[in-house]
Biopython code that builds the backbone (N, CA, C, O; Angstrom):
import numpy as np
from Bio.PDB.StructureBuilder import StructureBuilder

atoms = [
    (1, "LEU", "N", (165.424, 152.511, 87.914)),
    (1, "LEU", "CA", (166.037, 151.530, 88.660)),
    (1, "LEU", "C", (166.907, 151.864, 89.643)),
    (1, "LEU", "O", (166.785, 151.586, 90.836)),
    (2, "ALA", "N", (168.051, 152.645, 88.969)),
    (2, "ALA", "CA", (168.973, 153.028, 89.869)),
    (2, "ALA", "C", (168.770, 153.970, 90.891)),
    (2, "ALA", "O", (169.342, 153.990, 91.981)),
    (3, "ALA", "N", (167.945, 154.727, 90.484)),
    (3, "ALA", "CA", (167.095, 155.760, 91.763)),
    (3, "ALA", "C", (166.346, 155.109, 92.789)),
    (3, "ALA", "O", (166.083, 155.606, 93.884)),
    (4, "VAL", "N", (165.986, 153.881, 92.357)),
    (4, "VAL", "CA", (165.073, 153.306, 93.505)),
    (4, "VAL", "C", (166.315, 152.453, 94.511)),
    (4, "VAL", "O", (166.431, 152.403, 95.736)),
    (5, "PHE", "N", (167.062, 151.900, 93.517)),
    (5, "PHE", "CA", (168.129, 150.981, 94.636)),
    (5, "PHE", "C", (168.813, 152.368, 95.157)),
    (5, "PHE", "O", (169.012, 152.306, 96.371)),
    (6, "ASP", "N", (169.182, 153.471, 94.637)),
    (6, "ASP", "CA", (170.161, 154.427, 95.684)),
    (6, "ASP", "C", (169.193, 154.935, 96.830)),
    (6, "ASP", "O", (169.700, 155.537, 97.777)),
    (7, "HIS", "N", (167.909, 154.737, 96.797)),
    (7, "HIS", "CA", (166.976, 155.441, 97.956)),
    (7, "HIS", "C", (166.816, 154.377, 99.013)),
    (7, "HIS", "O", (166.740, 154.645, 100.212)),
    (8, "GLU", "N", (166.763, 153.025, 98.462)),
    (8, "GLU", "CA", (166.755, 151.947, 99.318)),
    (8, "GLU", "C", (167.968, 151.828, 100.175)),
    (8, "GLU", "O", (168.063, 151.680, 101.393)),
    (9, "TRP", "N", (168.943, 151.937, 99.169)),
    (9, "TRP", "CA", (170.347, 151.790, 100.056)),
    (9, "TRP", "C", (170.716, 153.036, 100.872)),
    (9, "TRP", "O", (171.598, 152.941, 101.725)),
    (10, "ARG", "N", (170.216, 153.958, 100.701)),
    (10, "ARG", "CA", (170.341, 155.057, 102.025)),
    (10, "ARG", "C", (169.525, 154.730, 103.072)),
    (10, "ARG", "O", (169.973, 154.751, 104.218)),
    (11, "LEU", "N", (168.245, 154.394, 102.813)),
    (11, "LEU", "CA", (167.541, 154.044, 104.068)),
    (11, "LEU", "C", (168.056, 152.646, 104.722)),
    (11, "LEU", "O", (167.663, 152.462, 105.873)),
    (12, "ALA", "N", (168.682, 151.877, 104.291)),
    (12, "ALA", "CA", (169.050, 150.655, 104.759)),
    (12, "ALA", "C", (170.668, 150.900, 105.541)),
    (12, "ALA", "O", (171.211, 150.193, 106.391)),
    (13, "ALA", "N", (171.109, 152.042, 104.954)),
    (13, "ALA", "CA", (172.896, 152.392, 105.715)),
    (13, "ALA", "C", (172.408, 153.354, 106.651)),
    (13, "ALA", "O", (173.167, 153.391, 107.620)),
    (14, "ASP", "N", (171.546, 154.068, 106.746)),
    (14, "ASP", "CA", (171.091, 154.691, 108.030)),
    (14, "ASP", "C", (169.961, 154.250, 108.812)),
    (14, "ASP", "O", (168.834, 154.728, 108.684)),
    (15, "PRO", "N", (170.348, 153.100, 109.829)),
    (15, "PRO", "CA", (169.095, 152.574, 110.458)),
    (15, "PRO", "C", (168.727, 153.591, 111.446)),
    (15, "PRO", "O", (169.543, 154.437, 111.812)),
    (16, "VAL", "N", (167.357, 153.531, 111.954)),
    (16, "VAL", "CA", (167.028, 154.280, 113.089)),
    (16, "VAL", "C", (167.305, 153.533, 114.203)),
    (16, "VAL", "O", (167.092, 152.322, 114.259)),
    (17, "PRO", "N", (167.844, 154.295, 115.242)),
    (17, "PRO", "CA", (168.283, 153.825, 116.672)),
    (17, "PRO", "C", (167.333, 153.468, 117.580)),
    (17, "PRO", "O", (166.654, 154.422, 117.960)),
    (18, "PRO", "N", (167.032, 152.310, 118.099)),
    (18, "PRO", "CA", (166.216, 151.576, 119.028)),
    (18, "PRO", "C", (165.834, 152.774, 119.802)),
    (18, "PRO", "O", (166.512, 153.802, 119.827)),
    (19, "VAL", "N", (164.551, 152.573, 120.527)),
    (19, "VAL", "CA", (164.257, 153.747, 121.438)),
    (19, "VAL", "C", (164.908, 153.175, 122.910)),
    (19, "VAL", "O", (164.711, 152.000, 123.219)),
    (20, "PRO", "N", (165.591, 153.958, 123.678)),
    (20, "PRO", "CA", (166.700, 153.683, 124.986)),
    (20, "PRO", "C", (165.528, 152.730, 125.543)),
    (20, "PRO", "O", (164.402, 152.536, 125.084)),
    (21, "PRO", "N", (166.184, 152.180, 126.725)),
    (21, "PRO", "CA", (165.004, 151.505, 127.648)),
    (21, "PRO", "C", (164.570, 152.102, 128.684)),
    (21, "PRO", "O", (165.241, 153.068, 129.048)),
    (22, "ASP", "N", (163.526, 151.802, 129.369)),
    (22, "ASP", "CA", (163.012, 152.549, 130.438)),
    (22, "ASP", "C", (163.901, 151.521, 131.625)),
    (22, "ASP", "O", (164.462, 150.465, 131.333)),
    (23, "PRO", "N", (163.842, 152.198, 133.112)),
    (23, "PRO", "CA", (164.511, 151.499, 134.031)),
    (23, "PRO", "C", (164.041, 150.132, 134.215)),
    (23, "PRO", "O", (164.857, 149.336, 134.680)),
    (24, "LEU", "N", (162.903, 149.731, 133.941)),
    (24, "LEU", "CA", (162.495, 148.135, 134.170)),
    (24, "LEU", "C", (163.308, 147.652, 133.292)),
    (24, "LEU", "O", (164.150, 146.846, 133.688)),
    (25, "ASP", "N", (163.266, 147.994, 131.983)),
    (25, "ASP", "CA", (163.871, 147.385, 130.727)),
    (25, "ASP", "C", (165.493, 147.175, 131.102)),
    (25, "ASP", "O", (166.009, 146.097, 130.806)),
    (26, "ARG", "N", (166.355, 148.302, 131.812)),
    (26, "ARG", "CA", (167.451, 148.197, 131.953)),
    (26, "ARG", "C", (167.839, 146.897, 132.906)),
    (26, "ARG", "O", (168.673, 146.008, 132.737)),
    (27, "ALA", "N", (166.927, 147.140, 133.944)),
    (27, "ALA", "CA", (166.960, 145.960, 135.239)),
    (27, "ALA", "C", (166.902, 144.708, 134.204)),
    (27, "ALA", "O", (167.907, 144.011, 134.340)),
    (28, "VAL", "N", (166.241, 144.349, 133.463)),
    (28, "VAL", "CA", (166.010, 143.179, 132.796)),
    (28, "VAL", "C", (167.123, 142.683, 132.081)),
    (28, "VAL", "O", (167.549, 141.529, 132.133)),
    (29, "LEU", "N", (167.671, 143.827, 131.263)),
    (29, "LEU", "CA", (168.722, 143.467, 130.552)),
    (29, "LEU", "C", (170.148, 143.407, 131.539)),
    (29, "LEU", "O", (171.150, 142.928, 131.008)),
    (30, "ASP", "N", (170.227, 143.811, 132.738)),
    (30, "ASP", "CA", (171.284, 143.735, 133.588)),
    (30, "ASP", "C", (171.084, 142.060, 133.964)),
    (30, "ASP", "O", (172.027, 141.318, 133.690)),
    (31, "LEU", "N", (170.035, 141.566, 134.498)),
    (31, "LEU", "CA", (169.803, 140.240, 134.583)),
    (31, "LEU", "C", (170.011, 139.295, 133.623)),
    (31, "LEU", "O", (170.389, 138.171, 133.955)),
    (32, "LEU", "N", (169.808, 139.599, 132.411)),
    (32, "LEU", "CA", (169.982, 138.962, 131.289)),
    (32, "LEU", "C", (171.320, 138.910, 130.950)),
    (32, "LEU", "O", (171.720, 137.884, 130.400)),
    (33, "ALA", "N", (172.105, 139.829, 131.173)),
    (33, "ALA", "CA", (173.405, 139.693, 130.993)),
    (33, "ALA", "C", (174.254, 138.564, 132.047)),
    (33, "ALA", "O", (175.237, 137.875, 131.775)),
    (34, "THR", "N", (173.495, 138.661, 133.307)),
    (34, "THR", "CA", (174.448, 137.628, 134.194)),
    (34, "THR", "C", (173.784, 136.401, 134.331)),
    (34, "THR", "O", (173.868, 135.741, 135.367)),
    (35, "GLY", "N", (173.028, 135.998, 133.203)),
    (35, "GLY", "CA", (172.451, 134.779, 133.499)),
    (35, "GLY", "C", (171.349, 134.310, 134.038)),
    (35, "GLY", "O", (171.002, 133.150, 133.814)),
    (36, "ALA", "N", (170.564, 135.216, 134.905)),
    (36, "ALA", "CA", (169.769, 135.078, 135.846)),
    (36, "ALA", "C", (168.434, 134.344, 135.238)),
    (36, "ALA", "O", (167.720, 134.882, 134.392)),
    (37, "LYS", "N", (168.186, 132.975, 135.814)),
    (37, "LYS", "CA", (166.956, 132.357, 135.444)),
    (37, "LYS", "C", (165.866, 133.103, 135.574)),
    (37, "LYS", "O", (165.684, 133.879, 136.512)),
    (38, "ASP", "N", (165.003, 132.889, 134.547)),
    (38, "ASP", "CA", (163.674, 133.742, 134.696)),
    (38, "ASP", "C", (162.897, 133.861, 135.971)),
    (38, "ASP", "O", (162.398, 134.943, 136.282)),
    (39, "ALA", "N", (162.784, 132.884, 136.660)),
    (39, "ALA", "CA", (161.841, 132.845, 137.812)),
    (39, "ALA", "C", (162.873, 133.624, 138.855)),
    (39, "ALA", "O", (162.349, 134.260, 139.769)),
    (40, "ALA", "N", (164.172, 133.599, 138.761)),
    (40, "ALA", "CA", (164.700, 134.219, 139.888)),
    (40, "ALA", "C", (164.764, 136.057, 139.277)),
    (40, "ALA", "O", (164.660, 137.007, 140.052)),
    (41, "ALA", "N", (164.905, 136.158, 138.159)),
    (41, "ALA", "CA", (164.885, 137.666, 137.684)),
    (41, "ALA", "C", (163.526, 138.370, 137.836)),
    (41, "ALA", "O", (163.426, 139.564, 138.119)),
    (42, "ALA", "N", (162.353, 137.437, 137.599)),
    (42, "ALA", "CA", (160.979, 137.973, 137.976)),
    (42, "ALA", "C", (160.748, 138.495, 139.375)),
    (42, "ALA", "O", (160.328, 139.587, 139.758)),
    (43, "ARG", "N", (161.243, 137.118, 140.218)),
    (43, "ARG", "CA", (160.984, 137.595, 141.685)),
    (43, "ARG", "C", (161.694, 138.638, 142.356)),
    (43, "ARG", "O", (161.311, 139.315, 143.311)),
    (44, "GLN", "N", (163.109, 138.694, 141.545)),
    (44, "GLN", "CA", (164.173, 139.987, 141.991)),
    (44, "GLN", "C", (163.239, 141.468, 141.651)),
    (44, "GLN", "O", (163.101, 142.361, 142.486)),
    (45, "LEU", "N", (162.731, 141.498, 140.447)),
    (45, "LEU", "CA", (161.905, 142.594, 139.726)),
    (45, "LEU", "C", (160.653, 142.908, 140.424)),
    (45, "LEU", "O", (160.109, 144.011, 140.485)),
    (46, "GLY", "N", (160.286, 141.867, 140.911)),
    (46, "GLY", "CA", (158.923, 141.858, 141.394)),
    (46, "GLY", "C", (157.773, 141.929, 140.591)),
    (46, "GLY", "O", (156.831, 142.624, 140.973)),
    (47, "VAL", "N", (157.707, 141.227, 139.391)),
    (47, "VAL", "CA", (157.140, 140.952, 138.464)),
    (47, "VAL", "C", (156.891, 139.344, 138.101)),
    (47, "VAL", "O", (157.642, 138.422, 138.419)),
    (48, "SER", "N", (155.868, 139.261, 137.489)),
    (48, "SER", "CA", (155.670, 137.424, 136.898)),
    (48, "SER", "C", (156.528, 137.197, 135.911)),
    (48, "SER", "O", (157.075, 138.034, 135.193)),
    (49, "VAL", "N", (156.641, 135.921, 135.893)),
    (49, "VAL", "CA", (157.720, 135.032, 134.889)),
    (49, "VAL", "C", (157.215, 135.603, 133.580)),
    (49, "VAL", "O", (158.052, 136.167, 132.874)),
    (50, "ARG", "N", (156.015, 135.538, 133.177)),
    (50, "ARG", "CA", (155.167, 135.801, 132.420)),
    (50, "ARG", "C", (155.488, 136.933, 131.550)),
    (50, "ARG", "O", (155.635, 136.860, 130.330)),
    (51, "SER", "N", (155.607, 138.231, 132.440)),
    (51, "SER", "CA", (155.765, 139.503, 132.426)),
    (51, "SER", "C", (157.013, 139.655, 132.127)),
    (51, "SER", "O", (157.182, 140.411, 131.171)),
    (52, "LEU", "N", (158.286, 139.068, 132.747)),
    (52, "LEU", "CA", (159.370, 139.218, 132.310)),
    (52, "LEU", "C", (159.844, 138.456, 130.775)),
    (52, "LEU", "O", (160.666, 138.902, 129.974)),
    (53, "ARG", "N", (159.323, 137.622, 130.702)),
    (53, "ARG", "CA", (159.492, 136.920, 129.277)),
    (53, "ARG", "C", (159.007, 137.772, 128.226)),
    (53, "ARG", "O", (159.727, 137.843, 127.230)),
    (54, "ARG", "N", (157.759, 138.546, 128.237)),
    (54, "ARG", "CA", (157.178, 139.337, 127.599)),
    (54, "ARG", "C", (158.285, 140.596, 127.531)),
    (54, "ARG", "O", (158.665, 140.824, 126.382)),
    (55, "ARG", "N", (158.767, 141.308, 128.398)),
    (55, "ARG", "CA", (159.588, 142.138, 128.368)),
    (55, "ARG", "C", (161.027, 141.597, 127.367)),
    (55, "ARG", "O", (161.360, 142.215, 126.355)),
    (56, "VAL", "N", (161.530, 140.750, 127.710)),
    (56, "VAL", "CA", (162.725, 140.216, 126.950)),
    (56, "VAL", "C", (162.334, 139.896, 125.618)),
    (56, "VAL", "O", (163.166, 139.740, 124.725)),
    (57, "ALA", "N", (160.756, 139.761, 125.396)),
    (57, "ALA", "CA", (160.734, 139.250, 123.810)),
    (57, "ALA", "C", (160.392, 140.709, 123.067)),
    (57, "ALA", "O", (160.572, 140.848, 121.857)),
    (58, "GLN", "N", (159.939, 141.658, 123.820)),
    (58, "GLN", "CA", (159.766, 143.148, 123.356)),
    (58, "GLN", "C", (161.479, 143.364, 123.268)),
    (58, "GLN", "O", (161.848, 143.498, 122.101)),
    (59, "LEU", "N", (162.075, 143.395, 123.815)),
    (59, "LEU", "CA", (163.401, 144.010, 123.628)),
    (59, "LEU", "C", (164.145, 143.098, 122.310)),
    (59, "LEU", "O", (164.728, 143.653, 121.379)),
    (60, "GLN", "N", (164.027, 141.943, 122.416)),
    (60, "GLN", "CA", (164.589, 141.332, 121.509)),
    (60, "GLN", "C", (164.040, 141.983, 120.104)),
    (60, "GLN", "O", (164.694, 142.218, 119.087)),
    (61, "HIS", "N", (162.852, 142.169, 120.315)),
    (61, "HIS", "CA", (162.433, 142.660, 118.895)),
    (61, "HIS", "C", (162.652, 143.929, 118.493)),
    (61, "HIS", "O", (162.677, 144.148, 117.282)),
    (62, "ARG", "N", (162.854, 145.024, 119.444)),
    (62, "ARG", "CA", (163.487, 146.202, 119.272)),
    (62, "ARG", "C", (164.706, 146.124, 118.983)),
    (62, "ARG", "O", (165.179, 147.059, 118.336)),
    (63, "LEU", "N", (165.451, 145.161, 119.314)),
    (63, "LEU", "CA", (167.077, 145.202, 119.048)),
    (63, "LEU", "C", (167.448, 144.397, 117.800)),
    (63, "LEU", "O", (168.580, 144.225, 117.350)),
    (64, "GLY", "N", (166.149, 143.880, 117.267)),
    (64, "GLY", "CA", (166.387, 142.875, 116.058)),
    (64, "GLY", "C", (167.394, 141.690, 116.455)),
    (64, "GLY", "O", (168.194, 141.248, 115.631)),
    (65, "ALA", "N", (167.321, 141.274, 117.579)),
    (65, "ALA", "CA", (167.945, 140.191, 117.929)),
    (65, "ALA", "C", (167.232, 138.884, 117.864)),
    (65, "ALA", "O", (166.003, 138.885, 117.922)),
    (66, "ARG", "N", (167.864, 137.821, 117.756)),
    (66, "ARG", "CA", (167.090, 136.280, 117.406)),
    (66, "ARG", "C", (166.894, 135.563, 118.441)),
    (66, "ARG", "O", (165.932, 134.797, 118.478)),
    (67, "SER", "N", (168.024, 135.709, 119.777)),
    (67, "SER", "CA", (168.127, 135.103, 120.890)),
    (67, "SER", "C", (168.527, 136.121, 121.887)),
    (67, "SER", "O", (168.943, 137.264, 121.698)),
    (68, "ARG", "N", (168.313, 135.463, 123.010)),
    (68, "ARG", "CA", (168.785, 136.596, 124.457)),
    (68, "ARG", "C", (170.214, 136.837, 124.148)),
    (68, "ARG", "O", (170.592, 138.004, 124.052)),
    (69, "PHE", "N", (171.093, 135.812, 123.973)),
    (69, "PHE", "CA", (172.427, 136.364, 123.914)),
    (69, "PHE", "C", (172.773, 137.431, 122.848)),
    (69, "PHE", "O", (173.672, 138.253, 123.025)),
    (70, "GLU", "N", (171.955, 137.370, 121.649)),
    (70, "GLU", "CA", (172.178, 138.249, 120.611)),
    (70, "GLU", "C", (171.608, 139.694, 121.361)),
    (70, "GLU", "O", (172.306, 140.703, 121.258)),
    (71, "THR", "N", (170.496, 139.739, 122.011)),
    (71, "THR", "CA", (169.965, 140.612, 122.956)),
    (71, "THR", "C", (170.693, 141.447, 123.815)),
    (71, "THR", "O", (170.471, 142.654, 123.905)),
    (72, "ALA", "N", (171.638, 140.791, 124.512)),
    (72, "ALA", "CA", (172.563, 141.256, 125.448)),
    (72, "ALA", "C", (173.512, 141.896, 124.770)),
    (72, "ALA", "O", (173.871, 143.008, 125.157)),
    (73, "VAL", "N", (174.146, 141.233, 123.514)),
    (73, "VAL", "CA", (175.353, 141.656, 122.900)),
    (73, "VAL", "C", (174.929, 142.957, 122.175)),
    (73, "VAL", "O", (175.763, 143.824, 121.913)),
    (74, "ARG", "N", (173.736, 143.070, 121.883)),
    (74, "ARG", "CA", (173.545, 144.375, 121.170)),
    (74, "ARG", "C", (173.140, 145.475, 122.199)),
    (74, "ARG", "O", (173.364, 146.645, 121.891)),
    (75, "ALA", "N", (172.595, 145.204, 123.326)),
    (75, "ALA", "CA", (172.541, 145.949, 124.473)),
    (75, "ALA", "C", (173.548, 146.558, 124.937)),
    (75, "ALA", "O", (173.522, 147.695, 125.409)),
    (76, "THR", "N", (174.593, 145.782, 124.827)),
    (76, "THR", "CA", (176.059, 146.078, 125.493)),
    (76, "THR", "C", (176.563, 147.051, 124.572)),
    (76, "THR", "O", (177.055, 148.084, 125.026)),
    (77, "GLU", "N", (176.500, 146.833, 123.176)),
    (77, "GLU", "CA", (177.170, 148.002, 122.274)),
    (77, "GLU", "C", (176.473, 149.158, 122.262)),
    (77, "GLU", "O", (177.054, 150.203, 121.971)),
    (78, "LEU", "N", (175.215, 149.142, 122.555)),
    (78, "LEU", "CA", (174.366, 150.419, 122.784)),
    (78, "LEU", "C", (174.694, 151.105, 124.310)),
    (78, "LEU", "O", (174.385, 152.257, 124.613)),
    (79, "GLY", "N", (175.249, 150.330, 125.021)),
    (79, "GLY", "CA", (175.428, 150.876, 126.548)),
    (79, "GLY", "C", (174.478, 150.758, 127.329)),
    (79, "GLY", "O", (174.495, 151.440, 128.353)),
    (80, "TRP", "N", (173.656, 150.089, 127.139)),
    (80, "TRP", "CA", (172.625, 149.968, 127.993)),
    (80, "TRP", "C", (172.596, 148.818, 129.179)),
    (80, "TRP", "O", (171.731, 148.724, 130.049)),
    (81, "ILE", "N", (173.665, 148.026, 129.016)),
    (81, "ILE", "CA", (173.748, 147.172, 130.250)),
    (81, "ILE", "C", (174.800, 147.826, 131.142)),
    (81, "ILE", "O", (175.837, 148.273, 130.653)),
    (82, "THR", "N", (174.543, 147.880, 132.417)),
    (82, "THR", "CA", (175.463, 148.638, 133.472)),
    (82, "THR", "C", (176.046, 147.515, 134.094)),
    (82, "THR", "O", (177.217, 147.739, 134.400)),
    (83, "SER", "N", (175.673, 146.458, 134.372)),
    (83, "SER", "CA", (176.245, 145.430, 135.178)),
    (83, "SER", "C", (177.577, 144.692, 134.558)),
    (83, "SER", "O", (177.746, 144.543, 133.348)),
    (84, "ARG", "N", (178.280, 144.357, 135.330)),
    (84, "ARG", "CA", (179.455, 143.543, 134.685)),
    (84, "ARG", "C", (179.482, 142.143, 135.381)),
    (84, "ARG", "O", (180.322, 141.306, 135.051)),
]
sb = StructureBuilder()
sb.init_structure("model")
sb.init_model(0)
sb.init_chain("A")
sb.init_seg("    ")
for serial, (resi, resn, name, xyz) in enumerate(atoms, 1):
    if name == "N":
        sb.init_residue(resn, " ", resi, " ")
    sb.init_atom(name, np.array(xyz, "f"), 0.0, 1.0, " ", f" {name:<3s}", serial, name[0])
structure = sb.get_structure()
């Protein structure tokens, strides 16, 4: 039992970092950080609102975030958000 615990502990202690974002993901994150509304962000990126929301959901999942705010915080911690 102790060996199983040690094995699981090592796995939990060394998480695999998320795959870095592509340029569109970075743009989505930058707009998310500025508080842009979905419709405005989608228009600025030249995608549909549905596509934008799907990207945001995928980013949330990739970063293990429960909200858009948490997604932006984690992306900032990883250096993925470039706008201020």
